[in-house]
N, C-alpha and C positions, 0 to 999 in steps of 0.2 A: 591520618595526619597529612596535610598538604606539604609537598616538597617541591621547591622551585628549581628549575634548571635554566641555564643560559648558554649561549654560544660565545665562546671566547675567540674573537677574530682580530683584535687590535692590541698593540702594545704601546707603552708610553714613548717608545723611541720613534714611532712613526709620525709623519707630518700631521699638522693640526687638522687637515681636512680628511685624514684617513678614515675617521668614523663615518664619513659620508658614503663609503663604498665597502663592499664585501671583499672584493678581490684586491687586497692590499699586497705589499711585497711579502709579508709573512704568509698570506694565503697562497701566493704563487709557489713559495718554497715548500709549503705543506703538500700542495698537489704534486709538485715535482717528486718529492720524497715518497709520496704514496704510490704513484705510478711506478717509480723505480723499484720500490719494495714488492709490488705485485709481480714484476718480472723476475727480480732477483730470487724471490722465494719460490718461484715456479707456479704461482697461482694462475698466471696467465702467460701466454706466449707474447702478446703485445696488447697495448691499450693506448687510448688517446682521449683527451678531454678538450673541449672548446667551450669557453664561457664568453658571453657578451654581457656587458653591464652598462646601463645608461647610454645605449646607442653605440658603444664602441667595443671592439674586441679587447677583452681584459686578460684573457689567458688562452694559450694553446700549448699543449704538450703531448708528445707521443714517445713512448718507450717500447722497447722490444721489437717484435717482428710480426708482420702480417703472415709471413711464411717462415717459420723458424728453421725448417730443414734446409731451405735455400738461402737463409740469412737475408731475406728481403725485409727492410725496415717498415714498421708501422708509420704511416704518414697521412698527410691531408688528402692524398689521392687514393688511399686504401678504400676499397669497396667492401662493405660488410652487409650481411643479412640482418635486417632490423626486425624481422619477424613481427611481433605484435605492435611494434611502433608504426606499423601500417595503419592501425586503428585510429590514431589521431588524424591522419590524412583522410580517412573515410569520414570522420566526424566533420571535417571542414567541407568535404564534398556534399555531405547530407545537408549541411546548413545553407549551402548555396541555393538548394532547392527550397528549403524552408523559407528563406528570404523572398523567394519568388512567389510564395503563397501556394506551393504545390501540395502541401500537406500541413497538418498540425501534429505536434508530438503526441497529443491525446487521441489521435485517430487510430482506429483498429487496423492492425496490419492487413487483415483480410480485405480491406477496402482497396488495396493496391496489389496484394498478392492473394487472389481469391482461392488459391490452393489451400489456404489455412482456414477456410470457413468451417470445416468440420473437425477441428482439433478436439482430441480427448486427452485426459490426464491419467497417468498411471496410478493404479490403486492396488498394487500388489499382484500376486499370482494365485491361481487356484491350486487344488491338490494335484492337478495334472501338469502344472507348470505353465498354464496359459495365462497371459496377461489380462488382468482385470482393469477396467477403466471407468471413469466418471466424467461427466461434462465439466468443462472449466467453470469456475465461479464467476469469472468475467472474461472479456475478450483481451487477447494480447494486443498491446498498443505499440506504436513506434517508440515511445519513451521506454518501454520495457526492453526493446532491442538495444537501446543506447546505454542502458545501465545494468545489463545482465540480469534482469528480472523476468525474462520471457518464459522461463520454465524448461528450456531445453536440457536434455540429459547430457552430462559431460563426466559421467562417473562409470568406471569399468566394473563396478561391483553391485549393480542393481539387478536383482534376480529377474531374468526374462527380458528386461528392457535393454540392458547393456548388450546382451547377445543379439538382440534385434538391431541395435545400432551398428554393431560390427558387421552383421550380414548385409544390411542395406547400404552402409558405407557412404553416407551423404556428403562427407567432406573429402572424399577421395579426390586427388588432384586430377584424375582423368574426367571428372565431372565438370560440366559448365555450371555457371550460377543457376541457370534455369533448371538443370537436372538436379542440382542440390536442393532447390526449393521443392521440386516434385517428390524427392525422396524423404525429406524431413516431414512433409505433409502426411506421410503414411505412418509416422512413428509417434506414439503417445508422448506428450510432455511428461517430464519427471515431476514437476510441481506446478501448482496453479500460478498463472501469471500474477506477478506482484507479490508473491509469498516470500521468496528468498533470493539472495544474491548467489548466482551460480555462473561462474565463468564459462562462456560457451560461444556458440556461433552467431550471436546477435549481430555482430558487425558484418558477417558474411551476408546475412539477410538484408542489412542496410545496403550493401553493394547491389544485391538483386533488386532492391527497392529503387535505388538510384537508376539502375539500368532500365527497369520497367517504366518509371515515370518519365525519364529523359528520352527514352527510345534510342539510347546510345550505349554501346558496350562500356562496362564499368571502367576498364583500364583506359579507354579512350576519353571517357568523361573526366577522370582525374588528371589526365595529361593536358586536356584542353583548359580545364577550369582551375587547377591547382598547380601542377608541376611546371608547365611551360610558362605561365605568367610569372612564377617565382624564379624562373631560370634554373630549375632543378633538373638539368639535362641528364644527370647521372643517377637519378632515382627512377628505378624501373623494376619490373618483375624478372625480365630475362637479361642476362649479361652476355653480350656477344663474345665470340672467341677472341676477338682483338683486344678485349679488356680483361680477360680472365687472369692475366698475370698480376692484376691488382686486386683480385677477389681474395679476401682473407681466408685462410684455412681455419678450420674449427678444431678446438681442443677441449679436453675434459677427461674424466669427470673431476669435480672439485676436490675429491679426497686423494687424488694422485699427485705426487710432486716429483718432477715437474709434470704439469698437465700433459697428457699424451695427445697426439694428433688423431682425430677421428677420420676414418677413411673418406676421401673425397666422394667416393661412389654413393655414400649415404648423406654426408654432411653438405655437399654441394649439389645435390640432386635437383632441388627445386629451381635454383636460378640458372642452371645450365641447360635446361630443356624448356621448350615452349608448351607448357601445360594448359589444357582447357580452363582449369580453375584459376581465375584471377580474383583472389580472395580480398574481401574488405577487412579481414582480420589478421592476415599475415602475408608474407611473400615479397615485399619490396626490398630492394637493396639500395644502398646510398653511400655517398661519401659524407664525412663529418661536416664539411662546409655546405653541401647541398641540404642536409637535414637541418642544419642550423638556420638556413634561410626560412624554412617552414616554421621552426620554433620561434624565430624572431618575429615572423608575421603575427603569430598568436600573441606574443608579448606586446607588440605594437597595435593591438586591438584590431587586427585584420588587415593591416596595410604594411607593405615593405617597399621602400624606395619609390614611393609614388604609385605603386600598384596595389589596388584594393581587391582582396580576395573575399573578405567578409566584413560585414558591418560590426561595429563595437558590441552591439546588443547580442549578436550571434556568438562572438567570442565569450561574452559574459555568460551565456547559457552553457557553453562548453565547460567553462571553469566554475560552475556552480553545483553544489551538492544537490542531487535529485533523489537521493535514497530516503524514503520516509523512515521515521523512527520505528515504525511497526515492523520493518524488515530486520529482525534480530539475527537470523541465520545468514551469515555473510562469508561462509567458507574460509578461505585463507586471506581475504581482503584485509583483516586487521593486522596481518603481518607487515603490511606496508606502513603502519603507523596509525595515527589518529586521523583517519580519512573517511570520506564519503565517496560518492561517485557522481560525476557529471555526465557529459555526453562523450562516451568512449574513453574517458580518462578519470583517474582518481583525483580527488580534491582534498587538500589538507584542511581540516576543520578545527583542529586544536593543536597546540604545541606538543612536542614530545613529552610524555609523562615520565620518562626515565632515560638515563644516558644510553641504555641499550637499544632504544628505538631509533628508527631512521630519522636523521636530522632534517629539518625543513622549517618553512615559515607558513603560518596560517594564510590561506588564500592561494597557495601554490597549487598548480595542477600539473599532472605528469603521467607518463606511462613508460613501460619498459618492454623488452623483447626476450624471447626464449634463450637467445645466445648471450643474455645478460647485458645487452645495450640498455641505455637509459636516457630519457630526455625530461627536462622540467622547465616550467615557466613560473617565475617568482615575480608577480606584479609589484609587490610591496617594495622590493629592492631594485626593480627594473632590470632583472637579471634573467638570462636564458642560458641553459647548460645542456650539453650533449656529451655523453660518455659512450665510447665505442670499445668493444672487446668482443671476442668470439669464444665463449666458454659455455658448454652444454654438459649436463643440465644447468639450469639457471642457478646462479650463485649470488644471492642477495647480500652476502657479507661484503662483496665488492662495492655495492651501492652504499652501504653504511659507511665504509671507509672513504669513499669519494665525497659523500655529502659532508662528512666531518672535516675532510680536507678543505672543502670550499668554504664552509661556514665557521669552522673551528669546532673542536670537539665539545660535546655537551658536558657541562660541569655542574655539580650541585652548588647552589648558592648558600 
């Protein structure tokens, strides 16, 4: 039986043009209340939300502390680790080269990273524990990298293969991108390219690809082609000593109230040292205004304040579902809602099927980070949103509550 759901965002007491916008006065009050409840309940130490709608800032709110122990408030200047929200930046960088005709998404990865010419696919282990392999049914393509269908293993419980992955340690921060490629080329794929969605190092491979094609170190490429043109001066891998008083502390886990501070020696290890690994999949830090500039660029079809980063066609490719229906094994991706996957980002392809699902609008594309940060682009409503918090491990219930606060809670019709 079909059951319909709707977002309740407006009331009759609002002005006559209130239905033209998502961020009404009621929505602002909802977001305020939600952020305050996060802090008061101990679910977070601090959190902030920034929303732009129809070309204007529609909401900013920050509650709690970036550093609870020293009572330093969460604010617009707070620097957070965005972790996998690095991936959308990599998508934009990749598409700048695509626009130049440097590659096609259907091209085999081995055309540009010849280290992958002799890939094999895991086929179990023999009686002595040796890994068995078979040839891949088809070549891994660049599109496979962008949509997590390349076949790389990201599972700690695959007999033989997971141990090999740990021993080789291709994603260790002490590796350069080139060393990472060399190491992955020695490890069998877990699945045939295109067979299933498995979250993995595809975007790191994109960074290596960008570096190889452009002849420029990846971090320098994104600085020149994405970050500096957008005036994202505080988006970077390494946070210098002079700015570390603004670097948010990290808290968790989600089942502790209030969340406890995770020691800086582990939680802040990546952004406070100059590691060889400049990943395409993780590692950037940013302020909420900086990251919003990037998000608004995507909302504006590639341009912000007269600066063009991408053509509209490239942004459309990023925000279009590229997962074939034949890929039925999608790991935890369905936990994000009724979504497919575009270029490095999830794409909402159907409205929520129940009030328990994450709220959102068809056509929205988005991604999040390990410390529970979130960004999304909602073209239908001309809306861009960024949610900053630092809670590990990832707490998706916070995203559900923030989305309900922005759009209004889902209700049965």
